[in-house]
C-alpha positions as CSV (number, residue, x, y, z in Angstrom):
1,M,-18.8,-21.0,10.1
2,Y,-17.3,-19.7,7.0
3,F,-13.7,-20.6,6.2
4,A,-13.9,-20.9,2.4
5,S,-12.6,-17.5,1.6
6,D,-11.9,-14.1,3.0
7,N,-14.3,-12.9,0.2
8,S,-17.2,-14.3,1.9
9,G,-17.3,-12.0,5.1
10,P,-19.2,-8.8,5.4
11,V,-18.0,-5.2,4.5
12,L,-16.4,-3.1,7.2
13,P,-18.5,-0.6,8.9
14,E,-16.0,2.1,8.2
15,V,-16.3,1.2,4.4
16,M,-20.1,1.4,4.6
17,Q,-20.0,4.7,6.4
18,A,-17.7,6.1,3.9
19,L,-20.0,4.9,0.9
20,A,-23.0,6.5,2.8
21,R,-21.1,10.0,2.9
22,A,-20.0,9.7,-0.8
23,N,-23.7,9.1,-1.7
24,E,-24.7,12.6,-0.6
25,G,-24.9,15.2,-3.5
26,F,-22.7,15.3,-6.4
27,A,-19.1,14.5,-7.4
28,M,-17.0,14.7,-10.5
29,P,-16.8,11.4,-12.2
30,Y,-14.0,9.2,-13.7
31,G,-11.6,9.5,-10.7
32,A,-11.8,13.4,-10.6
33,D,-13.8,13.4,-7.1
34,T,-12.0,14.9,-4.2
35,V,-12.1,11.8,-2.1
36,M,-9.8,10.1,-4.6
37,D,-7.4,13.1,-4.1
38,E,-7.3,12.1,-0.5
39,V,-6.8,8.5,-1.1
40,R,-4.0,9.3,-3.5
41,A,-2.3,11.3,-1.0
42,T,-2.9,8.7,1.9
43,L,-1.5,5.9,-0.2
44,R,1.5,7.9,-1.2
45,E,2.1,8.6,2.5
46,I,1.7,5.0,3.4
47,F,4.1,3.9,0.7
48,E,6.6,6.8,1.4
49,A,6.5,7.6,-2.3
50,P,5.2,11.0,-3.0
51,E,5.5,10.7,-6.8
52,A,3.7,7.3,-7.0
53,V,0.9,6.7,-9.4
54,V,-2.2,5.6,-7.6
55,H,-5.4,4.2,-9.6
56,L,-8.2,2.2,-8.4
57,V,-10.2,-0.8,-10.0
58,S,-12.8,-2.9,-8.6
59,T,-11.4,-6.3,-8.8
60,G,-8.0,-8.0,-8.1
61,T,-7.9,-9.7,-11.7
62,A,-8.2,-6.2,-13.2
63,A,-5.6,-4.8,-10.9
64,N,-3.1,-7.6,-11.8
65,A,-4.0,-7.7,-15.5
66,L,-3.9,-4.1,-16.2
67,A,-0.7,-3.7,-14.1
68,L,1.1,-6.3,-16.0
69,A,-0.2,-5.1,-19.5
70,T,1.3,-1.7,-18.6
71,M,4.6,-3.4,-17.8
72,C,4.7,-6.0,-20.5
73,Q,4.8,-5.9,-24.4
74,P,2.6,-8.5,-26.2
75,Y,5.8,-10.5,-27.3
76,E,7.3,-10.7,-23.9
77,T,6.5,-13.3,-21.1
78,V,5.9,-12.7,-17.4
79,F,7.5,-15.0,-14.9
80,C,5.4,-16.3,-12.1
81,T,4.9,-19.5,-9.9
82,P,2.6,-22.4,-10.9
83,T,0.2,-21.3,-8.0
84,A,0.1,-17.7,-8.9
85,H,-3.4,-16.2,-9.0
86,I,-2.4,-14.8,-12.5
87,H,-1.8,-18.4,-13.7
88,E,-4.5,-20.5,-12.0
89,D,-7.3,-18.2,-11.3
90,E,-7.8,-15.3,-13.7
91,C,-9.0,-17.0,-16.8
92,N,-6.0,-15.7,-19.0
93,A,-6.9,-12.2,-18.2
94,P,-3.1,-10.9,-18.1
95,E,-2.7,-12.4,-21.6
96,F,-5.9,-11.0,-22.7
97,Y,-5.1,-7.5,-21.5
98,S,-1.5,-7.6,-22.5
99,G,-2.6,-8.4,-26.1
100,G,-1.1,-11.9,-25.9
101,A,2.1,-12.0,-23.5
102,K,2.5,-15.4,-22.2
103,L,3.3,-16.6,-18.7
104,T,6.5,-18.6,-18.0
105,I,6.2,-20.8,-14.9
106,V,9.2,-20.6,-12.4
107,G,9.8,-23.6,-10.3
108,A,7.3,-26.1,-9.0
109,E,6.3,-24.6,-5.5
110,D,4.2,-21.6,-4.4
111,K,7.3,-19.5,-3.4
112,M,9.7,-18.6,-6.0
113,T,13.5,-19.2,-5.5
114,P,16.3,-17.0,-7.0
115,Q,17.8,-20.1,-8.4
116,A,14.8,-21.0,-10.1
117,L,14.1,-17.6,-11.3
118,H,17.5,-17.2,-12.8
119,A,17.1,-20.4,-14.6
120,A,13.8,-19.4,-16.0
121,I,15.0,-16.0,-17.2
122,S,18.1,-17.4,-18.8
123,A,16.2,-20.1,-20.6
124,E,14.2,-17.2,-22.4
125,E,15.5,-15.1,-25.3
126,T,17.5,-18.1,-26.7
127,R,15.5,-18.5,-29.9
128,G,15.8,-14.9,-31.2
129,V,12.8,-13.6,-33.0
130,H,11.1,-17.0,-32.7
131,G,10.6,-17.1,-28.9
132,P,9.1,-14.8,-26.2
133,Q,11.3,-11.9,-24.9
134,R,11.8,-11.4,-21.2
135,G,9.1,-9.5,-19.4
136,P,8.3,-8.5,-15.9
137,V,8.4,-10.7,-12.8
138,S,5.3,-11.1,-10.7
139,I,5.4,-12.4,-7.1
140,T,2.4,-13.2,-4.9
141,Q,2.5,-12.0,-1.3
142,V,0.8,-13.8,0.5
143,T,1.2,-16.9,-1.8
144,E,-1.7,-18.9,-2.6
145,R,-0.5,-21.7,-0.3
146,G,-0.4,-19.5,2.6
147,A,3.2,-18.5,2.7
148,V,4.8,-15.1,3.3
149,Y,8.2,-14.0,1.8
150,S,10.6,-12.5,4.1
151,L,11.9,-9.1,3.0
152,A,15.2,-10.6,2.2
153,E,13.5,-13.3,0.1
154,L,11.8,-10.5,-1.9
155,K,15.1,-8.5,-2.3
156,A,16.8,-11.6,-3.5
157,L,14.2,-12.2,-6.3
158,T,14.0,-8.6,-7.4
159,D,17.9,-8.6,-7.6
160,V,17.8,-11.4,-10.1
161,A,15.1,-9.8,-12.0
162,K,17.1,-6.3,-12.1
163,G,20.3,-8.2,-13.2
164,F,18.4,-8.9,-16.4
165,G,17.1,-5.3,-16.6
166,L,13.4,-6.7,-15.8
167,T,10.7,-4.8,-13.9
168,C,8.9,-6.5,-10.8
169,H,5.3,-6.5,-9.8
170,L,3.9,-7.6,-6.5
171,D,0.6,-9.3,-6.5
172,G,-0.8,-8.1,-3.0
173,A,-4.5,-9.3,-2.8
174,R,-3.5,-10.2,0.8
175,F,-1.0,-7.2,1.1
176,A,-2.1,-6.2,4.6
177,N,-2.0,-9.7,6.0
178,A,1.7,-10.0,4.6
179,Q,2.5,-6.7,6.0
180,V,1.5,-7.3,9.6
181,A,2.9,-10.9,9.6
182,L,6.3,-9.3,8.6
183,G,6.0,-6.3,10.9
184,C,7.4,-4.1,8.2
185,T,6.2,-1.0,6.5
186,A,4.5,-0.8,2.9
187,A,7.6,0.8,1.6
188,E,9.9,-2.0,2.9
189,M,7.8,-4.6,1.2
190,T,7.5,-2.9,-2.2
191,W,9.9,-0.3,-3.8
192,K,12.5,-0.6,-1.1
193,A,12.7,-4.4,-1.9
194,G,13.0,-3.7,-5.7
195,F,9.2,-3.6,-6.8
196,D,8.2,-1.3,-9.8
197,A,4.4,-1.9,-9.2
198,V,2.0,-3.4,-6.6
199,S,-1.7,-4.5,-6.7
200,F,-2.7,-3.3,-3.4
201,G,-5.7,-5.4,-2.2
202,G,-8.9,-4.2,-0.3
203,T,-11.6,-6.7,-1.2
204,K,-10.3,-9.7,0.8
205,N,-9.7,-7.5,3.9
206,G,-13.1,-5.8,4.4
207,C,-14.0,-3.7,1.3
208,M,-17.0,-4.2,-1.0
209,G,-14.9,-4.3,-4.1
210,V,-11.9,-2.1,-4.7
211,E,-8.1,-2.6,-5.3
212,A,-5.3,0.0,-5.9
213,V,-2.7,-0.2,-8.6
214,I,0.4,1.6,-7.5
215,F,3.3,2.4,-9.9
216,F,6.5,3.9,-8.3
217,D,7.6,5.4,-11.7
218,P,5.1,8.2,-12.6
219,A,6.1,7.7,-16.3
220,K,3.5,4.8,-16.2
221,E,0.6,6.8,-15.3
222,W,-0.8,7.7,-18.8
223,E,-0.4,4.3,-20.3
224,F,-2.4,2.6,-17.2
225,E,-5.0,5.2,-17.6
226,L,-5.6,4.4,-21.2
227,R,-5.4,0.6,-20.5
228,R,-7.9,0.9,-17.7
229,K,-10.4,3.0,-20.0
230,R,-9.9,0.7,-22.9
231,G,-10.4,-2.4,-20.7
232,G,-13.7,-1.2,-19.4
233,H,-12.6,-0.7,-15.8
234,L,-12.7,3.1,-15.4
235,F,-15.8,3.6,-13.2
236,S,-18.0,6.6,-14.2
237,K,-19.1,6.9,-10.5
238,H,-15.7,6.6,-9.3
239,R,-16.4,8.1,-5.9
240,Y,-17.8,4.9,-4.7
241,L,-14.4,3.0,-5.3
242,S,-12.6,6.1,-3.6
243,A,-14.9,6.1,-0.7
244,Q,-14.4,2.4,-0.1
245,M,-10.5,2.8,-0.2
246,Q,-10.9,6.1,2.3
247,G,-12.9,4.2,4.8
248,Y,-10.4,1.2,4.6
249,L,-7.4,3.3,5.1
250,A,-8.6,5.8,7.6
251,D,-7.2,5.3,11.1
252,D,-5.3,2.2,9.9
253,V,-8.3,0.2,9.9
254,W,-6.7,-2.1,7.0
255,L,-3.9,-3.1,9.3
256,G,-6.2,-3.8,12.2
257,T,-8.3,-6.2,10.2
258,A,-5.5,-8.0,8.8
259,R,-4.2,-8.4,12.2
260,K,-7.5,-10.0,13.2
261,A,-7.7,-12.1,10.2
262,N,-4.0,-13.5,10.9
263,A,-4.9,-14.0,14.5
264,N,-8.2,-15.9,13.7
265,S,-6.1,-18.2,11.3
266,A,-3.6,-18.8,14.2
267,R,-6.5,-19.7,16.7
268,L,-8.1,-22.1,14.2
269,L,-4.8,-23.9,13.5
270,A,-3.9,-24.2,17.3
271,G,-7.3,-25.7,17.8
272,L,-7.2,-28.0,15.1
273,Q,-3.7,-29.5,15.8
274,K,-5.4,-30.9,18.8
275,V,-7.8,-32.8,16.6
276,E,-6.7,-36.5,16.1
277,D,-5.3,-37.2,12.5
278,F,-5.2,-33.5,11.6
279,N,-2.1,-32.6,9.4
280,L,-1.0,-29.2,8.3
281,T,0.2,-29.5,4.7
282,S,1.3,-25.8,3.9
283,A,2.7,-22.8,5.4
284,A,0.5,-20.9,7.9
285,D,2.1,-17.5,7.8
286,A,-0.9,-15.3,7.4
287,N,-4.7,-16.0,7.3
288,L,-4.9,-19.2,5.4
289,F,-3.6,-22.7,5.3
290,F,-4.1,-26.1,3.9
291,A,-4.4,-29.4,5.9
292,T,-6.0,-32.8,6.0
293,L,-8.8,-34.1,8.3
294,P,-10.5,-37.6,8.5
295,R,-13.5,-37.9,6.4
296,A,-15.5,-38.4,9.6
297,A,-14.5,-34.8,10.8
298,H,-15.5,-33.4,7.4
299,Q,-18.9,-35.0,7.7
300,R,-19.6,-33.6,11.0
301,L,-18.6,-30.2,9.8
302,A,-20.8,-30.4,6.8
303,V,-23.8,-31.6,8.9
304,A,-23.2,-28.5,11.2
305,G,-23.2,-26.0,8.2
306,A,-19.5,-25.2,8.0
307,K,-18.4,-23.6,4.8
308,Y,-14.9,-24.4,3.4
309,Y,-13.2,-26.3,0.6
310,V,-12.5,-29.9,0.7
311,L,-10.3,-30.3,-2.2
312,E,-10.3,-33.9,-3.1
313,G,-12.4,-36.9,-2.4
314,D,-16.0,-37.7,-1.6
315,V,-16.9,-36.5,1.9
316,E,-20.0,-38.5,2.1
317,N,-18.8,-41.9,1.0
318,G,-15.7,-43.7,2.1
319,A,-13.5,-44.8,5.1
320,P,-14.3,-42.5,8.2
321,D,-10.6,-42.3,8.9
322,E,-9.3,-41.4,5.3
323,A,-7.4,-38.1,5.3
324,L,-9.2,-35.6,2.9
325,P,-7.2,-32.2,1.9
326,C,-8.9,-28.8,2.6
327,R,-8.2,-25.1,2.5
328,L,-9.1,-23.1,5.4
329,V,-9.3,-19.1,5.1
330,S,-10.1,-16.7,8.1
331,G,-11.3,-13.4,7.5
332,W,-11.4,-10.4,9.9
333,S,-14.9,-10.8,10.9
334,V,-15.0,-14.4,12.1
335,T,-15.6,-14.5,16.0
336,D,-13.6,-16.5,18.4
337,D,-16.9,-18.5,19.2
338,L,-17.3,-19.6,15.6
339,I,-13.7,-20.6,15.5
340,D,-14.0,-22.6,18.8
341,Q,-17.2,-24.2,17.5
342,F,-15.6,-25.3,14.3
343,I,-12.7,-26.9,16.4
344,E,-15.0,-28.8,18.7
345,I,-17.0,-30.1,15.9
346,A,-14.0,-31.3,14.1
347,K,-12.9,-33.1,17.3
348,G,-16.1,-35.0,17.5
């Protein structure tokens, strides 16, 4: 019963099969393999962007950091929320890869508002040469607290940024989960909504380790290539990245796994809402949510071997009815039986 992270599940069979095919014979290195040509064409079709720049890296941190470094000068700042992955979970990688650009926090919640963004941008460039200059806006979709921005919400944010002449980046580690939740197209959630670049996630949704960085401005291609190489993220045996993405995209596997992950999360939430003293404390728009359960429920789940994050408090010691917060993430590979087992144990 693994609900700690959508990184903890297995790799999709389609991805493993594509890797096995790629392992036959020889292929040109550094992204010159023919599979990458197919991947590039497929992603351009998915995003309805025939001139888009498409490159692959192995981690989400590399995707975000290299994309933002390409969009940002060292003396600028990136606008993001306090819970953004680039702020909380990337060990200052965006600052490192950009050569020192800082992050400016917008608001206090996981979802950015146009009013808060306008205020944050307006507050910069007020000290002339002494302060950071305005840089790109980075928005996380799905947020790290389980919320999905509507298309209207995304457009309202990019409109604010564009009003200041700023570019916009979408951190899409759970891009597919957000897209199926909204029932929209990839284009509608990105360039049609005003985004200049996107980190298109694969690892959390069934890949072994691959993410795509997509720029809708072809002029960014060479700089990104140089930054990727200089940063140590250009694979020599690149075909193994290409193959993963090929298997992931073929026959819309990526959308099917996202639908399954979201459905698994909805099933888990529906069952836990029948548990005494269960409280949902976040949005549950895609495949993760935050909640509280009594210590006794956490204890039963721990004994049964369930894996998930209890965020505060001592599970072993204390009042049985004390509410302890937790995060629950459902991947595509979790079965209905395991979800139901988790719920029954929580009920006691």
